[in-house]
C-alpha positions as a printed NumPy array, in Angstrom:
array([[ 74.248, -81.611, 117.088],
       [ 77.204, -81.53 , 114.585],
       [ 76.884, -82.821, 110.604],
       [ 80.26 , -83.513, 110.846],
       [ 80.236, -85.554, 113.382],
       [ 77.053, -87.908, 112.798],
       [ 77.341, -87.908, 109.085],
       [ 78.498, -91.601, 107.39 ],
       [ 76.881, -90.985, 104.396],
       [ 76.242, -93.186, 102.419],
       [ 75.271, -95.838, 106.137],
       [ 72.198, -96.471, 107.549],
       [ 72.914, -95.833, 110.445],
       [ 74.695, -92.128, 111.025],
       [ 75.754, -92.228, 115.113],
       [ 72.341, -89.897, 116.186],
       [ 71.366, -91.265, 120.044],
       [ 70.015, -94.213, 120.754],
       [ 68.278, -92.228, 123.617],
       [ 66.514, -89.897, 122.314],
       [ 63.021, -88.88 , 123.606],
       [ 62.315, -85.841, 122.34 ],
       [ 63.219, -83.56 , 118.472],
       [ 66.345, -82.836, 117.909],
       [ 66.991, -79.767, 114.702],
       [ 69.456, -78.985, 112.654],
       [ 69.212, -75.778, 110.215],
       [ 67.196, -72.289, 109.352],
       [ 63.525, -72.621, 110.089],
       [ 64.022, -69.137, 106.808],
       [ 62.308, -69.567, 103.632],
       [ 64.559, -71.488, 101.325],
       [ 66.141, -73.287, 104.621],
       [ 66.775, -76.929, 104.444],
       [ 66.426, -78.196, 108.142],
       [ 67.427, -81.676, 108.9  ],
       [ 66.717, -83.898, 112.504],
       [ 66.342, -87.157, 114.206],
       [ 62.993, -88.37 , 116.557],
       [ 62.532, -90.394, 118.317],
       [ 63.625, -94.482, 116.409],
       [ 59.749, -95.631, 115.882],
       [ 58.018, -92.342, 115.521],
       [ 56.017, -90.917, 112.191],
       [ 56.985, -87.334, 111.986],
       [ 54.216, -85.036, 109.55 ],
       [ 55.246, -81.398, 108.426],
       [ 51.855, -79.124, 108.744],
       [ 50.422, -82.097, 107.987],
       [ 52.361, -83.983, 105.632],
       [ 54.652, -87.444, 106.117],
       [ 57.829, -86.832, 106.302],
       [ 59.761, -89.866, 105.595],
       [ 61.71 , -90.714, 109.018],
       [ 65.068, -92.741, 108.462],
       [ 65.541, -96.312, 110.953],
       [ 67.798, -94.623, 113.379],
       [ 64.845, -91.647, 113.209],
       [ 66.616, -89.298, 110.811],
       [ 64.127, -86.654, 109.033],
       [ 65.033, -83.38 , 106.544],
       [ 62.978, -81.103, 105.936],
       [ 62.625, -77.78 , 103.539],
       [ 60.773, -74.739, 102.766],
       [ 59.922, -72.771, 100.045],
       [ 61.01 , -69.476,  98.763],
       [ 57.22 , -68.193,  99.782],
       [ 56.263, -70.294, 102.702],
       [ 54.498, -67.939, 105.659],
       [ 54.577, -70.446, 107.992],
       [ 54.397, -71.217, 110.822],
       [ 55.806, -74.803, 110.834],
       [ 54.11 , -77.689, 112.466],
       [ 56.184, -81.196, 113.328],
       [ 53.461, -83.64 , 115.011],
       [ 55.331, -86.39 , 115.427],
       [ 53.927, -90.371, 117.109],
       [ 56.212, -92.05 , 118.837],
       [ 56.104, -96.13 , 119.196],
       [ 54.605, -95.909, 122.117],
       [ 51.145, -93.935, 120.551],
       [ 51.51 , -90.597, 122.443],
       [ 52.021, -87.37 , 120.443],
       [ 53.849, -84.415, 120.21 ],
       [ 54.1  , -81.292, 118.131],
       [ 56.913, -78.157, 117.922],
       [ 55.546, -74.874, 116.364],
       [ 57.957, -72.512, 114.687],
       [ 57.778, -69.189, 112.539],
       [ 59.701, -69.486, 109.539],
       [ 61.77 , -66.724, 108.685],
       [ 60.495, -64.661, 105.994],
       [ 63.33 , -62.233, 103.112],
       [ 63.779, -59.94 , 100.606],
       [ 64.782, -60.794,  97.62 ],
       [ 66.076, -59.303,  94.529],
       [ 64.759, -57.489,  91.286],
       [ 66.701, -57.895,  87.881],
       [ 65.797, -57.009,  84.8  ],
       [ 67.584, -58.5  ,  81.898],
       [ 67.516, -57.801,  77.786],
       [ 68.08 , -59.012,  74.852],
       [ 66.811, -62.494,  75.64 ],
       [ 65.681, -64.159,  72.226],
       [ 61.97 , -63.747,  72.082],
       [ 61.662, -68.09 ,  71.651],
       [ 62.647, -68.303,  75.087],
       [ 60.945, -65.09 ,  76.812],
       [ 57.834, -66.799,  74.708],
       [ 58.618, -70.377,  72.591],
       [ 56.303, -71.1  ,  69.69 ],
       [ 54.152, -73.468,  69.913],
       [ 56.509, -75.94 ,  68.527],
       [ 58.475, -76.239,  71.197],
       [ 56.067, -76.716,  73.758],
       [ 55.689, -80.567,  73.525],
       [ 60.077, -80.248,  74.13 ],
       [ 59.315, -78.731,  76.763],
       [ 56.926, -80.827,  78.79 ],
       [ 59.12 , -83.989,  77.827],
       [ 61.367, -81.891,  79.641],
       [ 60.034, -81.681,  82.82 ],
       [ 58.976, -84.485,  82.621],
       [ 61.728, -86.001,  83.165],
       [ 63.149, -83.624,  85.404],
       [ 60.467, -83.81 ,  87.975],
       [ 60.755, -88.007,  87.71 ],
       [ 64.303, -87.862,  88.759],
       [ 62.286, -85.593,  92.144],
       [ 60.764, -87.833,  92.862],
       [ 63.082, -90.666,  93.765],
       [ 63.308, -91.219,  98.216],
       [ 66.339, -93.331,  98.294],
       [ 68.062, -94.326, 101.927],
       [ 71.205, -92.123, 100.7  ],
       [ 72.935, -90.063, 103.791],
       [ 74.79 , -87.096, 101.777],
       [ 72.349, -84.066, 102.383],
       [ 74.013, -84.538, 106.438],
       [ 76.959, -83.109, 104.35 ],
       [ 78.411, -80.019, 104.62 ],
       [ 77.974, -79.057, 100.919],
       [ 81.246, -77.391,  99.039],
       [ 81.099, -74.305,  96.302],
       [ 80.671, -76.118,  93.261],
       [ 82.158, -74.349,  91.033],
       [ 85.135, -71.324,  91.354],
       [ 83.725, -68.055,  89.861],
       [ 81.807, -65.044,  91.397],
       [ 78.405, -64.975,  92.209],
       [ 75.66 , -64.286,  89.181],
       [ 72.672, -64.314,  90.938],
       [ 70.871, -65.443,  93.582],
       [ 68.042, -67.422,  94.797],
       [ 64.823, -66.337,  95.266],
       [ 65.148, -62.686,  92.608],
       [ 62.5  , -62.26 ,  90.358],
       [ 63.981, -61.638,  86.416],
       [ 62.343, -59.245,  83.742],
       [ 63.105, -60.93 ,  80.652],
       [ 62.903, -58.202,  77.943],
       [ 60.998, -56.419,  80.407],
       [ 58.361, -59.21 ,  81.151],
       [ 57.889, -60.534,  84.75 ],
       [ 58.967, -64.219,  84.629],
       [ 59.292, -67.015,  87.191],
       [ 61.565, -66.295,  90.226],
       [ 64.891, -67.358,  89.897],
       [ 65.503, -70.665,  92.607],
       [ 69.076, -71.569,  92.357],
       [ 72.993, -69.898,  92.777],
       [ 74.395, -69.314,  89.486],
       [ 78.482, -68.444,  89.092],
       [ 78.796, -67.049,  86.212],
       [ 83.09 , -68.828,  84.403],
       [ 84.223, -69.64 ,  80.926],
       [ 82.437, -72.379,  79.212],
       [ 85.092, -75.746,  79.722],
       [ 85.144, -74.847,  84.055],
       [ 85.16 , -77.519,  85.748],
       [ 81.864, -78.508,  87.784],
       [ 82.717, -79.855,  91.388],
       [ 79.9  , -82.686,  93.42 ],
       [ 79.254, -80.322,  96.059],
       [ 77.479, -83.81 ,  98.431],
       [ 78.291, -87.459,  97.746],
       [ 75.317, -88.853,  95.982],
       [ 74.712, -90.601,  92.89 ],
       [ 73.529, -89.129,  89.438],
       [ 69.829, -89.857,  88.716],
       [ 69.808, -87.708,  85.218],
       [ 71.514, -86.17 ,  82.073],
       [ 70.19 , -84.364,  79.322],
       [ 72.613, -82.05 ,  77.536],
       [ 69.763, -79.916,  75.636],
       [ 67.215, -79.162,  77.39 ],
       [ 64.75 , -76.128,  76.164],
       [ 65.722, -74.693,  78.588],
       [ 67.785, -74.878,  81.052],
       [ 70.721, -76.576,  78.287],
       [ 72.475, -79.05 ,  79.423],
       [ 70.661, -80.618,  82.909],
       [ 72.688, -83.046,  85.367],
       [ 70.125, -84.284,  88.762],
       [ 72.338, -85.551,  91.516],
       [ 70.262, -87.735,  94.35 ],
       [ 71.667, -87.091,  98.376],
       [ 68.675, -88.943,  99.81 ],
       [ 65.514, -88.603, 101.04 ],
       [ 64.461, -86.195,  98.383],
       [ 67.558, -83.434,  98.301],
       [ 68.648, -83.763,  94.948],
       [ 70.527, -81.174,  93.346],
       [ 70.283, -79.866,  89.69 ],
       [ 72.706, -77.974,  87.906],
       [ 72.305, -75.95 ,  84.303],
       [ 73.335, -74.586,  81.507],
       [ 76.303, -77.331,  81.426],
       [ 77.98 , -77.753,  78.212],
       [ 79.293, -81.704,  79.096],
       [ 78.603, -83.861,  81.672],
       [ 81.976, -85.456,  83.198],
       [ 79.917, -88.869,  84.518],
       [ 76.645, -90.681,  83.733],
       [ 73.522, -91.896,  84.68 ],
       [ 73.528, -94.8  ,  88.121],
       [ 77.421, -93.084,  88.324],
       [ 78.332, -92.751,  91.842],
       [ 80.315, -89.658,  93.041],
       [ 81.648, -88.166,  96.08 ],
       [ 81.984, -84.61 ,  97.914],
       [ 84.436, -82.94 ,  95.26 ],
       [ 84.445, -85.646,  91.853],
       [ 84.351, -83.106,  88.598],
       [ 81.099, -84.067,  87.361],
       [ 80.385, -81.869,  84.661],
       [ 81.826, -78.724,  82.466],
       [ 80.714, -74.989,  83.232],
       [ 78.189, -73.463,  79.27 ],
       [ 75.949, -71.064,  77.791],
       [ 73.477, -73.638,  76.637],
       [ 69.516, -73.038,  77.182],
       [ 68.241, -69.89 ,  78.042],
       [ 71.294, -68.322,  79.034],
       [ 73.211, -64.458,  78.4  ],
       [ 76.985, -66.025,  79.003],
       [ 78.38 , -68.776,  80.054],
       [ 77.655, -69.519,  83.52 ],
       [ 76.36 , -72.343,  86.358],
       [ 72.888, -72.818,  87.592],
       [ 72.94 , -74.67 ,  90.724],
       [ 69.28 , -75.584,  92.816],
       [ 69.258, -77.567,  95.574],
       [ 65.095, -79.018,  95.775],
       [ 63.629, -80.97 ,  98.75 ],
       [ 61.266, -83.58 ,  96.67 ],
       [ 59.258, -80.471,  95.058],
       [ 59.665, -77.957,  96.969],
       [ 63.016, -76.069,  96.116],
       [ 65.847, -74.81 ,  98.427],
       [ 68.506, -72.119,  98.513],
       [ 71.643, -73.768,  98.046],
       [ 73.363, -70.432,  99.435],
       [ 72.229, -71.478, 102.743],
       [ 73.89 , -74.303, 102.143],
       [ 77.186, -73.084, 101.702],
       [ 80.312, -71.65 , 103.389],
       [ 80.819, -67.725, 102.888],
       [ 83.231, -67.644,  99.864],
       [ 86.738, -66.578, 100.851]])
């Protein structure tokens, strides 16, 4: 399957085989990986027993978390009632450890009076990531959203002032405040918040079927909620807002609640 031949980013039909009789898969079965595929039209699909959204033409997308152990069990029932299964091993990864000193104590262990603000920030982001639209932009070949050196990678375990924190779930691109950020794929803006406690300026874009991009630590947004963006459109500016030690873009991709690795979807840097 070639995404370039299949994609019509916002349409209902993208040209997959109408006569498909078995499952087709495209992507990496690896921790943090995203896999697109197609089952016969009219099929119902589950991943490890959980239902998966299937388009009218049988198209779907799934993803694997940082700590997914596998194997992945795909089961589908075709419109004739026949049941099918495919079992795939999920490749395991080793992650980097980063130690960062000099972070303000209020960000390492936030005071009680800001916990309500943090909970509200988390609620807004979670609501945006719950969207389940019919957009097909996740089938595009994603592009880099900004220029600059990579300063952080997916899956790395960070220690702030010697205290272990949650793993990092994005890819960090270091660049001066004001550097433009571009849409890595088509989509619809679902959230813009200029000042979240941890993530500062926070922007979310829906790419369809539960796949979304999150851009954090931004200094400004060039778009607003509800805007439709095309791949390559300028959407925001890099900043040093929220919990940071310097200006950079932290770009994350989710499949609903599952945190994916943007680096697995990108072409190599030249």
